[in-house]
C-alpha positions in Angstrom: 243.9 58.1 231.4 243.9 61.7 230.7 246.0 63.0 227.7 248.6 65.5 230.6 249.1 61.5 231.7 249.4 60.4 228.3 251.9 63.4 226.8 254.0 62.8 230.8 254.8 59.1 232.4 255.2 61.9 236.0 251.7 63.3 235.6 249.2 60.8 237.1 251.7 60.6 240.6 252.5 64.2 240.7 248.4 64.5 239.7 247.4 62.1 243.1 250.1 63.9 245.3 248.3 67.1 244.8 244.7 65.8 245.5 246.3 63.6 248.8 248.4 66.9 249.9 244.8 69.4 249.3 242.5 66.7 251.0 244.7 66.9 254.4 245.9 71.0 254.0 242.5 72.7 252.0 244.8 75.5 252.8 248.3 75.5 250.8 250.7 78.5 250.4 253.8 79.5 249.0 255.7 80.2 252.1 254.9 76.9 253.5 254.8 74.3 250.9 256.3 75.7 247.9 256.9 73.1 246.3 253.3 71.2 247.0 252.5 74.8 245.2 254.1 74.6 242.3 252.8 71.4 241.9 249.1 72.4 242.2 249.1 74.9 240.3 251.3 72.4 237.1 248.1 70.0 237.7 245.6 72.6 239.1 243.0 71.7 235.9 242.9 67.5 236.0 242.9 68.0 240.1 240.4 70.5 239.8 238.5 68.4 237.3 238.7 65.1 239.4 237.0 67.4 243.0 234.6 69.3 241.2 233.5 66.8 239.6 234.0 63.1 241.8 233.9 65.1 244.5 231.7 68.1 244.8 234.5 69.3 245.9 235.5 73.4 244.4 239.4 74.7 243.8 240.6 78.1 244.2 244.1 78.6 242.8 245.8 81.9 242.3 249.8 82.6 242.7 251.0 81.3 246.2 247.4 80.3 247.6 245.5 77.1 247.1 241.8 76.7 249.1 240.0 74.0 249.0 236.3 73.8 250.2 235.1 70.8 250.9 230.7 71.6 250.5 229.8 68.3 249.6 230.6 66.5 252.8 231.4 67.8 255.9 232.0 64.5 258.8 231.8 65.7 262.9 234.3 65.8 265.2 236.9 67.2 263.1 238.1 70.8 264.7 240.4 73.1 263.8 243.8 72.0 265.6 246.9 74.4 267.9 249.5 72.6 266.2 252.4 74.8 267.4 253.1 73.4 271.5 250.5 69.5 271.4 248.5 69.2 269.0 244.8 70.2 270.3 241.5 71.4 268.9 241.0 74.6 269.1 238.9 75.5 272.1 235.2 77.2 271.8 236.5 81.1 272.8 239.4 80.2 270.3 236.6 79.3 267.6 234.7 82.8 268.3 238.1 84.7 268.9 239.2 83.5 265.2 235.3 84.1 263.6 235.8 87.1 265.1 239.7 88.3 263.5 238.2 87.1 260.3 235.4 89.4 260.8 237.8 92.1 261.5 240.8 91.6 258.9 238.7 89.9 256.0 238.3 93.4 254.5 241.9 94.7 255.6 244.1 96.4 256.4 247.4 94.9 255.4 249.3 95.7 258.3 248.2 96.4 261.3 249.2 97.0 265.1 248.1 93.8 268.2 246.0 96.7 270.0 243.8 98.1 267.1 243.4 94.1 266.1 242.1 94.6 269.8 239.9 97.2 269.6 238.8 96.1 266.4 237.5 92.0 267.8 235.8 94.1 270.4 233.7 96.0 268.7 232.8 93.0 266.5 231.5 91.3 269.4 230.2 94.1 270.3 228.4 94.6 266.8 227.5 90.9 266.5 226.0 90.6 270.6 228.7 88.8 271.7 229.6 89.4 275.2 233.8 90.1 275.6 235.0 89.6 280.0 238.1 91.1 278.5 240.1 88.4 280.5 243.2 86.7 280.4 241.2 83.2 279.3 240.2 85.7 276.6 243.6 86.8 275.5 245.2 83.1 275.9 242.3 82.4 272.9 242.6 85.7 270.8 246.6 84.5 271.4 246.0 81.5 270.1 243.0 82.1 267.6 246.4 84.9 266.4 248.5 81.3 266.6 246.6 79.6 264.0 246.5 82.0 261.5 249.9 82.6 261.5 250.3 79.6 261.0 248.1 79.2 257.9 249.7 82.0 256.4 246.8 84.2 257.3 249.4 86.8 258.9 252.4 86.7 259.4 254.6 88.8 262.3 257.0 91.9 261.5 257.6 93.6 265.1 257.6 91.7 268.6 255.4 88.5 268.9 251.9 88.5 269.6 252.6 85.4 272.5 253.2 88.0 274.7 249.3 89.1 274.5 248.6 85.9 277.0 249.9 87.5 280.2 250.6 91.6 279.1 247.7 93.2 278.4 250.1 96.2 277.8 251.8 94.4 275.1 251.8 95.1 271.3 253.0 94.1 268.0 252.8 94.8 264.4 251.3 92.3 261.9 251.1 91.4 258.5 247.5 90.6 257.5 246.5 89.0 254.1 242.7 89.6 253.3 242.6 87.5 250.7 243.7 84.7 252.0 241.2 85.0 255.2 238.3 86.1 252.6 239.5 82.5 251.9 238.8 81.0 255.5 235.4 79.9 256.5 232.7 77.7 255.3 229.9 78.3 255.1 230.0 81.8 255.8 231.7 84.3 257.7 230.8 86.2 260.6 229.2 82.7 261.5 230.6 82.9 265.2 231.0 78.8 265.8 232.3 77.6 262.5 232.7 73.2 264.4 229.0 74.0 264.7 228.3 75.0 261.7 230.2 72.3 260.1 229.2 70.1 261.1 225.5 71.4 260.5 226.5 71.7 256.9 222.8 70.1 255.1 222.9 67.4 252.1 220.4 69.8 250.5 220.4 69.1 246.5 223.7 67.1 246.3 224.2 64.1 244.3 223.9 60.6 245.9 226.8 59.8 244.3 229.7 62.8 245.1 227.7 62.8 248.8 228.6 58.6 249.2 232.9 59.4 247.4 233.0 62.2 250.2 231.7 59.6 253.0 234.2 57.3 251.9 237.3 60.0 251.2 236.2 62.5 254.1 235.8 59.6 257.3 237.7 56.4 259.0 234.1 53.5 257.4 230.8 54.6 255.7 228.3 51.9 257.3 225.7 50.2 256.1 223.8 52.4 258.2 224.6 55.6 257.0 222.7 55.1 253.7 219.6 54.9 253.2 218.8 51.4 250.8 218.8 53.2 247.5 222.1 55.0 248.0 224.0 51.3 250.2 222.0 50.1 246.3 224.2 51.9 244.2 227.7 52.3 245.7 227.4 48.1 245.7 226.6 47.5 242.0 229.3 50.8 240.9 231.8 49.8 243.6 234.5 48.7 241.2 234.3 52.4 239.9 234.0 53.7 242.8 237.4 52.1 243.7 239.5 52.4 240.7 238.7 56.4 240.5 239.6 57.1 244.5 242.7 54.8 243.8 243.2 57.4 240.9 242.8 60.0 243.3 243.9 59.0 246.5 246.1 56.0 246.4 243.3 54.3 248.6 241.8 50.6 248.9 237.8 49.8 249.4 237.8 46.9 251.7 233.9 45.8 251.8 231.9 44.1 254.1 228.3 43.5 254.5 227.7 46.1 257.3 230.5 48.9 255.9 233.2 49.6 253.6 235.8 51.2 254.7 238.6 53.5 252.0 242.1 52.1 253.3 245.6 53.7 252.8 248.7 51.9 252.7 250.7 55.3 253.8 248.2 55.8 256.6 248.8 59.6 255.9 245.2 60.8 255.2 244.2 61.4 258.2 244.5 63.2 261.3 244.4 60.9 264.1 246.4 57.8 262.9 245.6 54.1 264.6 247.4 51.8 266.2 249.3 54.8 267.7 251.7 55.6 270.2 251.0 56.9 273.8 249.0 56.1 276.1 246.0 56.5 275.4 246.6 55.6 271.6 247.7 52.2 273.6 244.9 51.7 275.8 242.5 52.2 272.7 244.1 49.1 271.2 243.8 47.8 274.6 240.0 48.3 275.3 238.7 47.0 271.4 241.1 43.8 272.1 239.2 43.4 275.5 235.5 44.2 275.1 235.9 41.8 271.7 237.0 39.2 273.8 233.8 39.8 276.4 231.4 40.3 273.4 231.1 36.5 272.2 229.4 36.3 275.2 227.4 40.0 275.0 224.1 39.1 272.6 225.0 43.2 271.3 227.8 44.6 271.8 227.0 47.8 273.8 229.3 48.7 277.8 227.8 50.8 280.3 230.2 53.8 281.8 230.9 52.1 284.8 232.1 48.2 283.0 234.8 50.5 280.8 236.2 52.5 283.1 236.9 49.4 285.0 238.0 48.0 281.9 240.4 50.8 281.9 241.6 50.4 285.5 242.6 47.3 284.9 244.3 47.9 282.1 246.3 51.4 283.9 247.4 48.5 286.5 248.5 45.8 284.1 250.3 49.1 281.9 251.4 51.3 285.0 255.1 50.6 284.7 255.1 51.7 280.6 251.9 54.6 280.4 251.8 57.7 281.5 251.1 58.7 285.9 248.8 61.2 285.6 246.6 58.8 283.0 247.5 56.0 285.5 246.5 57.8 287.9 243.3 58.9 287.1 241.2 55.9 284.7 238.1 57.8 284.6 240.0 60.4 282.6 241.9 58.3 280.8 238.8 56.1 279.6 237.1 59.6 278.5 240.5 59.9 276.6 240.4 56.6 274.8 236.3 56.9 274.5 236.8 60.2 272.6 239.6 58.8 270.4 237.3 55.2 268.6 234.6 58.0 268.2 236.6 60.0 266.3 237.6 57.2 264.3 234.6 55.5 264.0 235.1 52.2 266.0 232.9 52.9 268.5 229.7 55.3 269.9 228.8 56.7 272.7 225.5 57.2 274.2 224.5 60.4 277.0 222.4 57.4 278.4 225.5 55.7 281.8 223.2 52.3 280.8 224.1 52.0 277.5 226.8 54.3 277.3 229.6 52.2 274.8 228.6 50.9 271.9 232.1 48.3 269.7 231.1 49.5 265.9 232.1 46.6 263.5 235.4 48.6 261.9 237.2 48.2 265.6 237.9 44.4 264.9 239.8 44.7 262.1 242.8 46.0 264.6 241.7 42.6 267.4 244.1 39.5 266.7 242.1 36.1 267.6 244.8 33.8 269.0 243.1 31.6 268.8 241.2 31.8 265.1 238.2 30.3 265.9 236.1 32.6 268.2 234.4 33.2 264.9 234.4 36.7 266.6 235.1 38.2 263.0 232.7 36.6 261.1 230.2 38.9 263.2 232.0 42.2 262.5 233.7 44.2 260.3 
């Protein structure tokens, strides 16, 4: 227990709340989360020490902004999200536009017209060797990137709305930019046009083993034995009690350990962009697919299925649930199967291969979401 926690009985809970918030919201601004920013500033020293010493992250805090740099480990398939209509990942062209916008606004000006900003983006693209067609698709991508920046507190609309530009190339607006915040965004380098690939390719380098392992436990749904070397796995198992206590103190998570791997379980279910089990057709189909695959696993030497087999199972599930699932998904089983597999891969419950004959491998953690009605099959002994 720190001195702050001894002097203030509420400090431990407040510090945990601040750490949990930063983990899910690496950019926190006074406009969007005034109460949380005050909490982060109040406990900046303790929370910064936690992130720096235990995870190797870096925390920047100023009067109206907090930015957590997660440089120790950047998980794959963790895209930036567009959340202004339906939640979805940003598309590749939108990433490109976002990178160009950051590159041409990080040094100012503080107020700019949309037309001038479009000219700046085109100049930055030409300088970087990026070919822009200037068509409607690019206008929509630019608007999506700007809306992401507005949502994150990096810009705001002073006059008119940028949305009009997506359908009218003559539309204009006036924006207030926050160059100081924009300069805090990119990781690892400003001007890299492929944000997603650059982040996913972040190298471990000289990062201490224990920091890397903790970051994996925090950022990934599950850390499998195969993700680690023998030395790393042995180190984690030897210090599991200590690691569990630290992660509980910081985030309120519990480590669930099996021979196949370790998962950090959040009892509140909020430390993830994707909750599971979840509602909706894709979420329900994913849960039922796990049940079907685990049931078949008993008769298979390996938990591997072909693409055709998975589509057939999903097609059967769609037929049986046609009255409650979305019509467009029921009528297109291959598309629904792809969405379900995407979800399972993102949650590290399955692994997908480019080989259609061994397309989907069920991973051990999937068994957490399967209930054996007879409790006699022994499935749980083989799966995490």
